[in-house]
C-alpha positions in Angstrom: 72.5 -3.7 15.7 68.6 -4.0 15.9 68.6 -1.3 13.7 71.3 -2.6 11.4 69.7 -6.0 11.0 66.3 -4.3 10.0 68.4 -2.1 7.5 69.8 -5.2 6.0 66.5 -7.0 6.0 64.9 -4.2 4.2 67.6 -3.9 1.6 67.7 -7.5 1.0 64.0 -7.2 0.3 64.1 -4.3 -1.7 67.0 -5.1 -4.1 65.6 -8.1 -5.7 62.7 -6.0 -6.6 64.9 -3.3 -8.1 66.6 -6.1 -10.3 63.1 -7.6 -11.4 62.1 -3.9 -12.3 65.3 -3.4 -14.3 64.7 -6.5 -16.5 62.2 -5.6 -19.4 63.3 -4.0 -22.6 66.9 -3.2 -21.4 68.9 -4.5 -24.3 71.5 -1.8 -24.9 75.2 -2.1 -23.6 74.7 0.8 -21.1 71.2 -1.1 -19.9 73.2 -4.3 -19.3 76.0 -2.3 -17.2 73.6 -1.0 -15.1 72.2 -4.3 -14.3 75.6 -5.6 -13.6 75.9 -2.8 -11.0 72.8 -3.6 -9.1 73.5 -7.3 -9.3 77.2 -6.3 -7.6 75.2 -4.4 -4.9 73.3 -7.3 -4.3 76.2 -9.6 -3.7 77.7 -7.1 -1.5 74.6 -7.1 0.6 74.5 -11.1 0.7 78.1 -10.8 2.0 77.1 -8.0 4.7 74.2 -10.4 5.9 76.5 -13.3 6.0 79.4 -11.7 7.8 78.2 -8.5 9.3 75.1 -9.4 11.0 76.8 -11.1 13.9 75.8 -14.1 16.0 72.1 -13.1 16.1 71.0 -15.5 13.8 72.5 -18.4 15.1 75.7 -20.1 16.4 76.9 -20.6 20.1 76.7 -17.9 22.8 80.3 -18.1 23.1 80.4 -16.9 19.5 77.9 -14.4 19.9 79.7 -12.9 23.1 83.1 -12.8 21.2 81.7 -10.8 18.2 82.8 -7.1 18.1 80.9 -4.3 18.8 80.0 -2.2 15.5 82.1 0.9 15.4 79.8 4.0 15.8 80.5 6.8 13.5 80.3 10.4 14.9 76.5 10.7 14.4 75.9 7.7 16.5 74.7 5.6 13.6 76.8 2.4 13.1 79.2 2.2 10.3 77.3 -0.7 8.8 74.0 0.9 8.5 75.6 3.9 7.1 76.7 1.6 4.4 73.4 0.1 3.9 72.2 3.5 3.6 74.7 4.3 1.1 73.9 1.3 -1.2 70.2 1.8 -1.0 70.6 5.6 -2.7 72.8 3.9 -5.5 70.2 1.5 -5.8 67.5 4.2 -6.1 69.9 5.9 -8.6 70.4 3.0 -10.8 66.6 2.3 -11.1 66.1 6.0 -12.2 68.7 5.3 -14.8 66.9 2.2 -15.8 63.7 3.8 -16.3 65.0 6.5 -18.2 66.4 3.9 -20.5 63.2 2.1 -20.8 61.5 5.3 -21.8 64.3 5.9 -24.6 63.7 2.0 -25.8 60.0 2.6 -26.1 60.5 6.2 -28.2 62.9 4.3 -30.4 60.6 1.2 -30.8 57.7 3.6 -31.8 59.7 5.4 -34.5 61.0 2.0 -35.8 57.1 1.0 -35.9 56.2 4.1 -37.4 58.9 3.9 -40.1 57.7 0.4 -41.0 54.3 1.1 -41.0 54.9 3.8 -43.6 57.4 1.9 -45.7 54.9 -1.1 -45.8 52.1 1.0 -47.1 54.3 2.6 -49.7 55.3 -0.8 -51.0 51.7 -1.8 -50.8 50.7 1.2 -52.9 53.7 0.1 -55.3 52.4 -3.2 -55.8 48.9 -2.2 -56.4 50.1 0.4 -59.3 52.4 -2.2 -60.6 49.5 -4.8 -60.9 47.3 -2.3 -62.4 49.8 -0.9 -64.9 50.6 -4.7 -65.8 46.5 -5.4 -66.4 46.3 -2.3 -68.5 49.1 -2.4 -70.7 48.4 -4.9 -73.2 51.2 -6.6 -75.4 52.3 -4.8 -78.3 51.0 -6.5 -81.4 52.9 -8.2 -84.1 54.3 -5.8 -86.9 52.0 -5.8 -89.8 52.7 -8.1 -92.6 53.5 -6.5 -96.1 51.9 -7.9 -99.0 53.9 -10.2 -101.5 53.2 -7.8 -104.4 53.4 -4.4 -102.6 55.3 -1.7 -104.7 59.0 -1.0 -103.6 59.4 -3.9 -101.5 62.2 -6.3 -102.5 61.3 -9.7 -104.1 61.5 -12.5 -101.7 64.4 -14.3 -101.7 65.2 -17.8 -103.2 63.6 -20.4 -101.2 66.3 -21.6 -99.0 65.8 -23.8 -96.1 65.8 -21.8 -93.1 68.4 -22.9 -90.5 67.3 -24.9 -87.8 66.9 -23.2 -84.5 69.0 -24.8 -81.8 67.0 -26.8 -79.1 66.2 -24.9 -76.2 68.2 -26.0 -73.0 66.5 -28.0 -70.6 65.6 -26.8 -67.4 67.8 -28.1 -64.4 66.6 -31.3 -63.0 66.2 -30.0 -59.5 65.5 -26.9 -57.5 69.0 -27.0 -55.9 70.6 -27.3 -59.8 68.3 -24.5 -60.7 69.5 -22.1 -57.8 73.2 -22.8 -58.7 72.5 -21.9 -62.0 70.8 -18.7 -60.9 73.4 -17.7 -58.5 76.3 -18.4 -61.1 74.3 -16.5 -63.8 73.9 -13.7 -61.2 77.8 -13.5 -60.5 78.5 -13.4 -64.2 76.0 -10.4 -64.4 73.6 -12.4 -66.7 70.5 -11.3 -65.1 68.0 -12.6 -67.6 69.2 -16.2 -66.9 69.5 -15.8 -63.3 65.7 -14.5 -63.0 64.6 -17.4 -65.2 66.4 -19.9 -63.1 65.3 -18.3 -60.0 61.6 -18.3 -61.2 62.0 -22.1 -62.1 63.1 -22.7 -58.4 60.1 -20.4 -56.6 57.5 -22.2 -59.0 58.6 -25.8 -57.7 60.0 -25.0 -54.4 59.0 -21.6 -53.0 58.7 -22.7 -49.3 61.9 -24.4 -49.1 65.3 -23.0 -48.2 66.3 -23.1 -51.8 63.2 -21.1 -52.5 64.1 -18.6 -49.9 67.4 -17.9 -51.5 65.9 -17.9 -55.0 63.5 -15.0 -54.1 66.6 -12.9 -53.0 68.5 -14.0 -56.3 65.6 -13.2 -58.4 65.4 -9.5 -56.7 68.8 -8.8 -57.6 68.2 -10.4 -61.1 65.6 -7.9 -61.6 67.3 -4.9 -60.2 70.4 -5.7 -62.4 67.9 -5.8 -65.3 66.9 -2.1 -64.7 63.3 -3.4 -63.6 63.3 -1.4 -60.5 59.6 -1.4 -59.6 59.7 -5.2 -59.6 62.7 -5.3 -58.0 61.3 -3.4 -55.0 58.8 -6.0 -54.7 61.0 -8.9 -55.1 63.2 -7.4 -52.3 60.3 -6.9 -50.2 58.7 -10.3 -50.4 62.2 -11.5 -49.6 62.7 -9.7 -46.5 59.3 -10.6 -45.2 60.0 -14.1 -45.7 62.3 -14.0 -42.7 62.8 -10.4 -41.3 65.9 -11.9 -39.3 67.1 -14.2 -41.9 70.6 -14.1 -43.6 69.4 -12.0 -46.7 67.2 -9.5 -44.5 69.9 -6.8 -44.2 70.7 -7.2 -48.1 67.1 -7.2 -49.0 66.3 -3.9 -47.0 69.5 -2.6 -48.6 68.3 -3.4 -52.2 64.7 -2.2 -51.3 66.0 1.0 -50.8 68.2 1.2 -54.0 65.0 0.4 -55.9 62.8 2.8 -54.4 65.6 5.4 -55.1 65.5 4.3 -58.5 61.8 5.0 -59.1 62.0 8.2 -57.2 60.7 7.3 -53.9 63.4 8.8 -51.8 61.5 9.4 -48.6 60.2 5.6 -48.7 63.7 4.6 -49.4 65.3 6.9 -46.4 62.7 5.1 -43.9 63.9 1.7 -45.4 67.6 2.4 -44.4 66.6 3.7 -41.2 64.9 0.5 -40.5 67.6 -1.2 -41.5 70.3 0.8 -39.3 67.6 0.4 -36.4 67.2 -3.8 -37.0 70.8 -4.3 -37.7 73.3 -2.0 -36.2 76.1 -4.0 -37.1 75.5 -5.1 -40.7 77.2 -7.9 -42.4 80.7 -7.2 -43.4 81.3 -4.9 -46.3 77.7 -3.7 -46.4 78.2 -0.3 -44.2 79.9 1.7 -47.2 76.8 0.4 -49.5 74.2 1.5 -47.0 76.3 5.1 -46.6 76.2 5.2 -50.3 72.6 4.4 -50.9 71.6 7.1 -48.2 73.5 9.7 -50.1 71.7 8.5 -53.4 68.5 9.2 -51.6 69.5 12.4 -50.0 68.7 11.1 -46.5 69.1 13.4 -43.9 
């Protein structure tokens, strides 16, 4: 009996340590199942401590005397002590599995960090190239004017009043209205109008929730216009504004498609890998688009 009490006490001390050691970094379903098994073992031990320890922890002398003697096994070891030994072995096995899972989680996290760093570097290089290209490329000059009396030129038409150009439409009164106009234009594939309205929101309310949505609309509009380089930067900005926001999965997908369009397949595949690791359950309907983007980039 004294040996059994010592085993129960030792297990009761070691088991919470095993549970505490199992907590960090385990977020997978397998890790959660292991934690549940450890907790179940702990509950079994608590029940054994409450009912299997006999009257040594208190109660009347009569109750202690009436407690049945432990049934010994063939080797002379009490049956309850054998159960404790088996439970200890199970906990040790579970702890080993938890440690193995921790190692796998660390390895996957390092891979994700490496992919993110590589993608951010490529996006940074792309931004640098785009900014230098915009600075170096001067706007095309106006076409040369033809002299009035140059040979082989038709005579100027009779002076008729030029048609009056329609007055430009006034911008929406508020960022929310401009965002609505941008989203409506995007839905109708009017990408230039969507870009213009999205930029007007960003100019006045960039730090607001409307600005967050406008950044994503701008990226989609640029991609629809065929401006893949600008779209890649816009999608990257949309993702970095909130890496866990509602537009984060779509921003990564748009970034991958834009990178593929400018022949940056390696960066596109890294981006898709980040998308799959960060969002293993993408929004409804996005999984086929992710698969199609992976095929376009020839990801392995």
